[in-house]
N, C-alpha and C positions, 0 to 999 in steps of 0.2 A: 502495499497498499505506499503512496507518494502522500505524502500531509503538505498541506498545500499552504504555504506563512502567510504570513500578508503581504502586503500590496512595497515594492521595491521602490527603496530608496533613491532617491536622482538628486542629483548637485547641479544645480545650473549656472549660468557664470557669475548670476547674481552674488551666491554665497547667501541667497534665503532661505537657511536652513532652520529646521524644525528648531523648536525652544526648547531648552536643556528641557531633561525628564524630571521631575519634582523629585522623585529620590535620589539622588546623587551621589550618594554614599550606602551602597545595600549592602547589605555582608551574601555570602556562598548562599546557605541555607534557605535565603524570600528567593534569590534566584531559582534554584534547586525543586523551592515549591510552586514554582511556575505564577507567583505572584501579579512578579511586573510584565506587562500587557502592553503591547500595539500601542499606541497613544491613538486618539480618533482622529487626530488631525494631520495624519503622518500623508509628505508630499509623495503619493506615491502615482507614479507614470506608466505605467504599465507599456502602453505603446510605443516608448522612448527606448533607441534602437544604439548602444556604441559605435565605437569609431570602430573595431573589430568585429561587427555583429555577422554573423555569419562562417567565423574562422573559428574551426574546431581542430583545440588542443590536448594532447593527451599529456596530464603531469604524472611525470615516474618518477619524484623527487619526497624528499620524508628533510624531517628537522627545519634549516630557514633561509638560505639562497635560494631554493628551487622553490617550497611554499609560498614565497615575496612572489619568485615573478610569478609562475601562477596565477597568484591572485591580482596582480596588478593587470598582466591580461585580463581577467575573468572581470575586473572593476571596468578597463577601457572596453565590455561588451561580445570577446569571446567564446565559445563553451567552451568549458572545462573540465577534460574528466580529469580526475584524482584518480590515478592508477596504483590500487593497493594491492598489498598479498595479502590471506586466508587469515584470519583467525584474531589477531592483537591489532593490522593493518599498521597506518604508518606513526613512524615514531613517537609524534609528540601527541598520540594520543594516549598514549602510557606515562610518559614524561614529559614533565612542564616543573612550572614553578613549582616547589615542593606539594606538588600531586593540585593544585590549588585547581579546583574543577567548576562547573556554571552547565547547567544543561543539562549532566551528565558527561559534558566533555572535560579537559582539559583545559584551558583559558590559555594556552598558547598556541590549541588546532586552532578551538574559537578564532585564535586571532589572526590564522596566516591562510585560512580556506576557505572563506567565505565566495561567493560567484564560482562554487566550481559543485561535479555530480560525481557521488562515489562510485567506482564501478568493484568490484573487488576479482581477480584471477591471479593466477596460480601457477605463474611462467614456467615453476618446476616441471609440469602437466602437458606432456603434447596438443589433449585438447585445450587445454588453457594459454598455450602460445599460439596455440589457430587462430583462439579466438582475440589474442592481442592483435597478431598479423594481419586482419578480418579490420578492427579498428582505424590501424595504422594506415591500409587501404584507401581509408575515406576520414583520413585526418588532414592539415596542413602544417599543425606543428608540434614536435614531441621536446621536452625538454628531460633529462635523466641528471641526474649529479651523486651518479657509483661512484664505484672508485676505478681509475683505470682499467681497464681488458674485463669486469666484469660484464656488463653490456652485453660482448661481445660472447662471452660465456653464456649466456642465459638467452641468447637468440635475439636482441634488440639493439644492437650495436648498429653501428650509421650506413656501415655496406650489404648489411642483409636488406635491413628497411631502405633503401634507396632504388633494390631493386623488384621490392615489391610495393615503392608508391615515387615516383621519381621524381614528385613535387611535391615532397615532405622534407620541412624545415626541421632539420634536426641540432640540437642547443644541449651541450655536459656542461655542465659546472664542474671544475675539478678541483681539487685545493692546491695542485701546483703545476698540472700543466697533462697534456699526454708524453712528454716527453723531456726529457735530463737524470738527472737520480730521485731523487725525487715523487715523480712520478704516479709511484705506487703508494704512497705515502698519506693518509686521511685530513682533509681539512679541515683544521677550528680555527674558527675565530683569534682566540686568544691566542691560539700556535703563532696563527700568523700575524699576531700582530708582534708579537718578539722576533720574528724574522723582518718589521717591515724597518726597525729601526727608527719608532715615533714612540718608544716608551720611556725614551730619556729624552722628548722635547719638553716637558712638564718638569716642574716641582725647582728643587734648589742641589747644590752640591751636597752631599751626603745621603740623596735620598733613595730607594731602590725603585727598579726602576717602573713607572704609574703606566698598570693599561688603560684602556680607559671604556667605561659598561657600558656605551653605545658600541650592535654590534654591526662596526666597521667593515670589517674584510666581507662579514654577509652580507649587510644590506647592499651596498654597492654593488659586488659580484650579483644579485638580484637582480640591480638595474641596470649591469650592464649586460644583463641576460637578454634582459627585458628589447635591451637598446635593438642589440642584433637581432633578434627576432622580430622587431617591426621593420625594420632597416631591408630585412633580407626578404620579405611581405613583400617591404614596396619594389626589392629588387625584383625578386619571382613574377610582378605584376608588368613588368616590361619585359623579362626576357623566357618566364617560363621557368623558369630554372631552379630548381631546390639549393640550397647552402647547409654545409656542415659551421658548423656555431658552435666555438670552444673557450667557455671563461674561465681563467682561473683566478684561483680566491689570492694566490701571490703579488700577481700583474694589477689585480684589482685596486688592493690593498696602497700599491704603489704609484700606482697612478692619481692613488688619493692624496698623495704628497709630490707633485711632479715640481713647485716651485722650491719646496726644499732640498730634490736630489738634482735636479736643473744648476741649482747655487752648488751642490757638493759637486754636481762628476766636473762642472767647471772652476773651479775656485781650490775646492779642499773643505769648504768652510763647511762644517756641521753645526748643529744646536751644542749648543756648548751650553749648561748650566751655569748659575752664577751661585756670592752667598743666597740672597733672596732670592725668595722662590715666584717664578714668575709661571702664563697660563703657555709659553710660547717661547722656548731659548731663542728665535732669531727675530724675534716683533720687538719692540722696544718697549721701554717703559711708557704707559700704566699697566699694559694690558696683565690685566690679571685680575684673584677676587679679592675680597678688602669684608672683612666681618665691620658690621655699624655696632651701633647699640640695642637694637632688639634682632640683626639677623647679617643677610650676608650682601653684600652686590656683585659683581661680574661690570668692570667698563675697558674696554675696549682701545688700540691705540688713539692717540688725537695730539692737536695741537697743543702743546704746554702750556703755552701765555693760557688757552684756554681756560686747559685745568689752575694754572695758578689767579685765574679769577675768582674762581669757581670755590678755591682754598685762601685766597688772598695772602698769598704766596708770590714774593718779589722776586727772587730769585726764579721760580718757578715760569714765570713771566719774559725771562731775558732768555731762555731757551727758545729759538727760533727754529733752526732746527728740525726739519725729521730726524736724522744720524742722533739727535743730542739725545732723544729718551734710549738710543743704546750703547752709549758712550759714557755717559752718568746711571743705567740703571739697574747696580744698588742704590746709589744715593737715593735715588727718588722713592724708590721704593720702600727702603726705610725710612726715613722726610714724610711719605703720606700717609701710612698704614697708622699711626698710630690716631691719626685725624676722625677717619670715619669713625671711630666709637665716638665721639662724639658727641652724632645724631643719627636717627632713627633711617634705615633703607629708603620711608616714604621724603622723608626731609632731604636725604644727599639727591634722592632719582631728581627731586622739581626745581634744586639749586643744578646739577650738571647739565639736567636736559635748557633750563636759561642763559649755560656758559655752551651749549653744542659741542659738551664733551658727550662720547658713546654711552651708553651705562643701561642694566636692566636686574633687576632683583633675581636672586637663588631660588629657586621654589623646589618642595618636594612636591609628592604629585595631588594631595591636597591643594594647595594652595594655585596650582597651575590647574584643578576645574575650574577653582571661584573665579580666575584671571578676567579679566569685564574685557578684554578683545577674544579670549578664547571661548566665552559665554556668545557673543557677538555674533562671531564668524560659523557658530559651530561646529568647529572641531571634532568633540566629543560629540556620536550619534548612536545609531544603536542598529541592529540588524537582526533581521528576522529568522528566528531558529523551528516554524513551524507551530502548528496549533493557537496563535495568536503569540507567542512566549516573543523576547527578544533577550538578544544579550549587546550591553554596549561595547562600543569599537568607536576608531577614528574614522571620518572619512576620508575620501582617496583626498591624497594635495595638488591633485590638479583640475584643474579648471576650463573647458573645451566650452566653448558656444555651443558651436553645431550638434556635437554627439556628447553629450552630460557622460561625465562615468554615474553609474548606479552601483547602488546593495541589490542584486534581482535576488539575488537569494543566500540564506547562514551558510555555515559549515555544519557539513553534512555529517549525519550515520554511517559508518563504514558500511557498505554495500548500499547505501539507501537505496544507486539508483543502476542498479545492477542488469535488473531484465526491463527495466525500462530505455535504458543505451542501447541493451543489445536488438531491443525489437525494432527502437526510435533509426539509429544509424545503420544499422543493421540487416534490419528486415526478419531476424531473424523468429517464430512463432514462438508461444507458452509452452508448447512439447517440448521443443528445442531445447528452449533456457529452462527446465525445469531437469531435462535429461545432464545437463553440463552443471546446473545447479547438484542436483544426487552424483552424481561422480565425480564432484568438487574439481570439475576445472575451473568456476567461478562463486564469486558467493555473493548471497543476497540478507541484508536484514529483513532478521524474520518478521513477521505483518503482527502488529496488535492482537492482541488478545480479544475474543468478540465480546459485545456485552452482553450477558446472563439476560433473557428473560425474566420479566419480578412477575 
């Protein structure tokens, strides 16, 4: 049984988003009990189609980089079929943040798998692999993030699938690429951050290497995959030819440091920590984080005389060259840090804004949720999970005037769409689908129990 959820959520260019839900901080139990329903004024527009409407994507990925790529293609309108193994399904279904769940799924899975349909196929069975190959014949794009060599071994490598469908765009996301001594190693974000050199660009002398809490390597790799797929679709529209796309996480995280690495490669200069802590060892003071009377604020690089006006500091008023912030970095940090403890964050932001110094607050998540700009622009929204129940999520970060992005469906239960997809895409009749399920070649979500007559 396929449960039809609430209308999809479409985000037009005006960012005219739904007003924030009244229950801003709701316990996991509240969600599991299904008490939060789709708002009656949901801006669903069922007739709206995205830029990738009509494109079928086979998402054979797990964890973060690959599922994020599939999610964004789905947001753009593609029909994304999430291919999962029988049993537990994708990694994020069973491995979440402290096992936190909502509506019966790990929140990490809910976050990355909206706008997808779940199809369970056992690729180890010949019958299952045959079903997969039938889907490949009907697909436009396949994304996978297996270790190098695994896709070939299980029968879904590029060469094999190119024979089946010469128009298929094939995207492989790896840790280190398909060549080189590290090609068979698993790629993980923190490990890639360590290789990247970036962990020594923040802090002060004596600090340990400092990783970022943002999933930089994973997220950037996912977006690079989307860029590659979109470019390949455009090229195929002109030539009719498919392409093999490869994204490796190491290259992606290095690409995010173009300025730093080009500077190093052509001058030998690398980020070097100083006595005083900074947010980037190659950016001049006052670039950093400052404690105020009631919290913290961030401050970007600036015209130092403007900061002198904000702090009423005659010495800063004399530092008119941009590079003065680098020449006098430690002195500036040590001089200004104590000053910020004298006022609240809000007071300092008003002063800094007035003087033209770029600055902002340091939030925790509840503060972020209450921020007036975040509320006004509807960044936090909801996705339907069936039976009128929703979970909260973030709207897509893109705005497109003619083909707006949308959240058409929530993250799917394991195997919820196997039978539907095999009938719709491949023309399999119910008898054939049931035989495949009985033989374990494919899997389907169990039908809900029938209500007993009273």
